[in-house]
C-alpha positions as CSV (number, residue, x, y, z in Angstrom):
1,M,9.2,-31.4,11.3
2,A,10.0,-35.0,12.2
3,L,8.2,-36.9,15.0
4,H,10.8,-38.6,17.3
5,I,9.5,-41.3,19.7
6,R,11.9,-42.8,22.3
7,P,12.2,-46.6,22.0
8,D,11.1,-47.2,25.6
9,N,7.9,-45.3,25.0
10,A,7.2,-46.8,21.6
11,I,3.6,-47.5,20.7
12,P,2.9,-50.7,18.9
13,H,1.9,-50.0,15.3
14,R,-1.3,-52.1,15.7
15,L,-2.5,-49.8,18.5
16,L,-2.3,-46.6,16.4
17,S,-5.9,-46.0,15.3
18,A,-6.8,-44.1,12.2
19,A,-8.0,-41.2,14.4
20,A,-4.7,-41.1,16.3
21,V,-2.7,-41.0,13.0
22,L,-5.0,-38.2,11.8
23,G,-4.5,-36.3,15.0
24,I,-0.7,-36.5,14.7
25,L,-0.8,-35.3,11.1
26,M,-3.0,-32.4,12.0
27,V,-0.4,-31.2,14.5
28,L,2.7,-31.8,12.3
29,L,1.4,-30.6,8.9
30,P,1.1,-26.8,8.2
31,G,-2.5,-25.6,8.1
32,P,-4.0,-23.4,5.4
33,A,-3.1,-19.7,5.3
34,E,-5.2,-17.5,7.5
35,A,-8.1,-16.1,5.5
36,Q,-8.5,-12.4,5.0
37,P,-11.4,-11.2,7.2
38,S,-14.4,-9.5,5.7
39,P,-14.4,-5.8,6.5
40,G,-18.2,-5.8,5.9
41,Y,-18.0,-2.5,3.9
42,Y,-16.5,-2.2,0.5
43,P,-15.7,1.4,-0.6
44,S,-14.2,0.2,-3.9
45,S,-17.6,-1.2,-4.9
46,M,-19.2,2.3,-4.5
47,V,-16.8,4.0,-6.9
48,R,-17.0,3.2,-10.6
49,S,-13.9,2.3,-12.6
50,T,-13.0,4.7,-15.4
51,P,-10.8,4.5,-18.4
52,F,-7.3,5.8,-17.6
53,S,-7.5,8.9,-19.7
54,Q,-10.7,10.1,-18.0
55,P,-9.1,11.1,-14.6
56,Y,-5.4,10.9,-15.5
57,S,-2.8,11.9,-18.1
58,I,0.9,11.0,-18.7
59,L,3.2,13.0,-16.5
60,W,6.7,11.7,-17.6
61,G,8.3,8.8,-19.4
62,P,5.7,8.4,-22.1
63,Q,8.1,5.9,-23.9
64,H,7.9,3.7,-20.8
65,Q,4.1,3.4,-20.8
66,S,1.7,1.1,-22.6
67,L,-2.1,1.7,-22.5
68,S,-4.5,-1.1,-23.5
69,S,-6.7,-0.4,-26.5
70,D,-9.8,0.0,-24.2
71,Q,-7.8,2.3,-21.9
72,T,-8.6,0.2,-18.8
73,A,-5.1,-1.1,-18.2
74,L,-1.8,0.8,-18.1
75,T,1.7,-0.8,-17.9
76,L,4.7,1.2,-16.7
77,W,8.3,0.1,-16.7
78,L,11.6,1.2,-15.4
79,D,14.9,0.6,-17.2
80,R,18.3,2.2,-17.0
81,S,17.2,5.2,-19.0
82,S,14.0,6.2,-17.3
83,G,10.9,5.3,-15.2
84,S,7.4,6.6,-15.8
85,G,4.5,8.3,-14.1
86,F,1.0,9.7,-14.5
87,K,-1.0,12.4,-12.7
88,S,-4.7,13.2,-12.2
89,K,-6.0,16.0,-14.4
90,R,-7.7,17.8,-11.5
91,P,-6.8,18.6,-7.9
92,Y,-8.9,17.4,-5.0
93,R,-9.6,18.6,-1.4
94,N,-10.7,15.1,-0.3
95,G,-11.8,11.8,-1.9
96,Y,-11.4,8.1,-2.6
97,F,-8.4,7.2,-4.8
98,G,-7.9,3.6,-5.8
99,V,-6.1,1.4,-8.3
100,S,-5.3,-2.2,-8.8
101,M,-1.6,-2.9,-9.1
102,K,0.6,-5.9,-9.9
103,V,4.4,-5.8,-9.6
104,Q,7.2,-7.9,-11.1
105,P,8.5,-11.0,-9.4
106,G,12.2,-11.9,-8.9
107,Y,15.0,-9.3,-8.3
108,T,13.3,-5.9,-8.0
109,A,15.4,-4.3,-5.2
110,G,15.4,-0.5,-5.3
111,V,12.3,-0.3,-7.5
112,N,9.4,1.7,-6.2
113,T,5.9,1.2,-7.6
114,A,3.9,4.1,-6.1
115,F,0.3,5.4,-6.0
116,Y,0.0,8.6,-4.0
117,L,-1.4,12.0,-3.5
118,S,0.8,15.1,-3.5
119,N,1.0,18.8,-4.1
120,A,4.8,19.0,-4.5
121,E,4.6,20.7,-7.8
122,V,2.7,23.6,-6.3
123,Y,4.5,23.7,-2.9
124,P,8.1,22.5,-3.7
125,G,10.0,21.7,-0.5
126,Y,6.9,22.5,1.6
127,H,4.4,20.0,0.3
128,D,1.9,17.4,1.6
129,E,1.9,13.8,0.5
130,I,0.0,10.5,1.1
131,D,1.8,7.5,-0.1
132,V,1.1,3.9,-1.0
133,E,4.4,2.3,-2.2
134,L,5.3,-1.3,-3.1
135,L,9.0,-1.5,-2.4
136,G,11.0,-4.0,-4.5
137,T,12.9,-6.9,-3.0
138,I,15.4,-9.7,-3.6
139,P,14.4,-13.3,-4.3
140,G,13.2,-15.1,-1.2
141,E,12.1,-11.9,0.6
142,P,8.6,-10.3,0.5
143,Y,7.7,-7.1,-1.1
144,T,7.1,-4.3,1.5
145,L,4.0,-2.1,1.3
146,Q,4.9,1.3,2.7
147,T,2.3,3.8,3.7
148,N,3.3,7.3,4.6
149,V,2.0,10.8,5.4
150,Y,4.1,14.0,4.9
151,V,2.7,17.3,6.1
152,R,4.0,20.7,5.0
153,G,7.6,20.1,4.1
154,T,10.1,17.4,3.2
155,G,12.6,19.5,1.2
156,D,16.3,20.2,1.7
157,A,15.6,23.2,3.8
158,R,13.5,21.2,6.3
159,P,13.9,18.0,8.2
160,I,12.3,15.0,6.6
161,V,9.4,14.1,8.8
162,G,7.8,10.9,7.5
163,R,5.1,8.9,9.2
164,E,5.7,5.5,7.8
165,M,3.8,2.3,8.5
166,R,5.1,-0.8,6.6
167,F,3.6,-4.2,6.0
168,H,4.6,-7.6,4.6
169,L,1.2,-8.4,3.1
170,W,-0.8,-11.6,3.5
171,F,-0.5,-12.3,-0.2
172,D,2.2,-12.0,-2.9
173,P,1.6,-8.6,-4.8
174,A,3.6,-10.0,-7.7
175,A,1.2,-13.0,-8.2
176,A,-2.0,-11.1,-9.0
177,F,-3.6,-7.7,-9.1
178,H,-4.8,-6.3,-5.8
179,H,-6.7,-3.1,-5.1
180,Y,-4.9,-0.4,-3.1
181,A,-6.6,2.8,-2.1
182,V,-6.4,6.0,-0.1
183,L,-9.5,7.5,1.4
184,W,-8.7,11.1,2.4
185,N,-11.4,12.9,4.4
186,P,-11.2,16.2,6.4
187,D,-10.6,14.3,9.7
188,E,-8.9,11.1,8.8
189,I,-6.9,9.1,6.1
190,V,-7.6,5.4,5.7
191,F,-5.3,3.2,3.7
192,L,-7.1,0.1,2.2
193,V,-5.9,-3.1,0.6
194,D,-8.7,-5.1,-1.1
195,D,-11.1,-2.9,1.0
196,V,-9.4,-4.1,4.2
197,P,-8.4,-1.0,6.2
198,V,-4.7,-1.5,7.1
199,R,-4.1,2.0,8.6
200,R,-6.0,4.9,9.9
201,Y,-4.3,8.3,10.3
202,Q,-6.6,10.7,12.2
203,K,-6.4,14.5,12.5
204,K,-5.4,14.9,16.2
205,V,-3.0,17.8,16.3
206,E,-2.9,21.0,14.3
207,A,-0.3,21.0,11.5
208,T,0.0,17.2,11.5
209,F,-2.7,16.6,8.9
210,P,-2.7,17.5,5.1
211,E,-5.5,20.0,4.3
212,R,-4.4,21.6,1.1
213,E,-5.4,20.4,-2.4
214,M,-3.6,17.4,-3.9
215,W,-3.4,15.5,-7.1
216,A,-3.3,11.7,-7.5
217,Y,-0.2,10.2,-9.1
218,G,1.2,6.8,-10.1
219,S,4.8,5.9,-11.0
220,V,7.6,3.4,-11.2
221,W,11.0,4.8,-10.4
222,D,14.5,4.0,-9.0
223,A,14.5,4.5,-5.2
224,S,17.8,2.5,-4.6
225,D,19.1,4.9,-2.0
226,W,16.4,3.7,0.6
227,A,13.7,1.4,-0.8
228,T,15.2,-2.0,0.0
229,D,16.8,-2.6,3.4
230,N,17.7,1.1,3.6
231,G,19.7,1.0,0.4
232,R,21.6,-2.2,1.0
233,Y,20.2,-3.7,-2.1
234,R,20.0,-1.5,-5.2
235,A,18.3,-1.7,-8.6
236,D,20.2,-4.1,-10.8
237,Y,19.6,-3.3,-14.4
238,R,20.7,-6.7,-15.6
239,Y,17.0,-7.6,-14.7
240,Q,15.5,-4.7,-16.6
241,P,12.8,-3.7,-17.5
242,F,11.0,-3.6,-14.2
243,V,7.3,-3.8,-15.1
244,S,4.2,-2.8,-13.0
245,G,0.6,-3.0,-14.1
246,F,-2.2,-0.6,-13.1
247,R,-5.9,-1.1,-13.8
248,E,-9.3,-0.4,-12.2
249,F,-8.8,3.4,-11.9
250,K,-11.2,4.7,-9.3
251,V,-11.5,8.4,-8.3
252,A,-14.3,10.0,-6.4
253,G,-14.2,13.1,-4.2
254,C,-14.6,16.8,-4.0
255,E,-12.5,18.6,-6.6
256,V,-11.1,22.1,-5.9
257,G,-13.9,24.4,-6.8
258,A,-16.6,21.9,-6.1
259,P,-19.7,23.4,-4.3
260,A,-19.9,23.3,-0.6
261,S,-22.6,20.7,-0.9
262,C,-20.0,18.2,-2.1
263,R,-19.5,15.6,0.7
264,P,-16.5,13.3,1.2
265,V,-16.7,9.6,0.5
266,A,-17.5,7.8,3.7
267,A,-14.9,5.5,5.3
268,G,-17.6,3.2,6.7
269,P,-21.3,2.5,6.7
270,G,-21.9,5.2,9.4
271,G,-19.3,7.6,8.2
272,G,-16.3,6.4,10.2
273,L,-14.9,2.9,10.3
274,S,-17.3,0.3,11.7
275,A,-16.5,-2.2,14.4
276,Q,-16.1,-4.9,11.8
277,Q,-13.7,-2.7,9.8
278,G,-11.8,-1.9,12.9
279,A,-11.4,-5.7,13.7
280,A,-10.2,-6.3,10.1
281,M,-7.6,-3.5,10.5
282,R,-6.3,-5.0,13.8
283,W,-6.0,-8.3,12.0
284,A,-4.0,-6.8,9.2
285,Q,-1.7,-4.9,11.6
286,Q,-1.2,-7.7,14.0
287,R,-0.4,-10.2,11.2
288,S,1.4,-8.0,8.7
289,M,2.8,-4.8,10.1
290,V,6.6,-4.7,10.3
291,Y,7.3,-1.0,11.2
292,Y,5.4,1.9,12.8
293,Y,7.0,5.3,13.2
294,C,5.4,5.9,16.6
295,Q,7.1,2.9,18.0
296,D,10.6,3.9,16.6
297,G,12.7,5.0,19.5
298,S,15.3,6.7,17.2
299,K,12.7,9.3,16.0
300,D,12.7,12.8,17.5
301,R,9.4,12.7,19.3
302,S,9.0,16.4,19.1
303,N,8.3,16.0,15.4
304,Y,5.4,13.6,16.1
305,P,3.0,15.1,18.6
306,E,0.2,12.9,17.3
307,C,2.0,9.8,18.7
């Protein structure tokens, strides 16, 4: 931004003090990026990381996976022949599910790096799902973090009723690993990024909240039909392989069959989100949210009574 001064209002150079020059520069020069607020409560620190093979096993595309020798880091990649995915060994009825992910820079349109909960293999076409997805992009445009909740049915025989909230994050997810988590309790779902709550989905109306057992999954796959600008930009395999890293696998919760004494992982220091966590969530949404299904006038409102 240039500073333009009309000649008839010109200020003699000798009268510009150092303080005045500094003041002008402070107005004209961009300031530092807004710092991420502290949520004051860190669920990830309360769940121990485990080697990949302890909670998970390979689901598909084994030739497109590479596990570190100490089993703490997993690399998945997508090319023209296949993507890859993994699945938790056990189903859960609630819990904390987190992983640190890093995605590839450059042209990644159409590529979906996902960490999610689902029971689609048990209830095909009538399943529940809780999604954290990093949607690929084109150079110069940011990755999109999509969070979503499906409840009892997204198959061909039923209308697709997604509950999407999307973000352009306050950091570049291709520059470093960041921790993404779902905290699923009987009365709410909290999505967290580096322990900052970015979304809270509460149980408000019957049949709008997932209550059946689910497994945790991770995958990299081609979602060209919708992932980047509603399918405008598709996966371009001249840039293959598309590589995503996973590490710091954290799972804690009540497995199916756990005794009644098993208690869900708390979302906040008093059970629910604290005031400080709520303030951090408002910061994240005000700064970074780019889409919220309850604000989409094209949606059939009868499908979303919780809005």
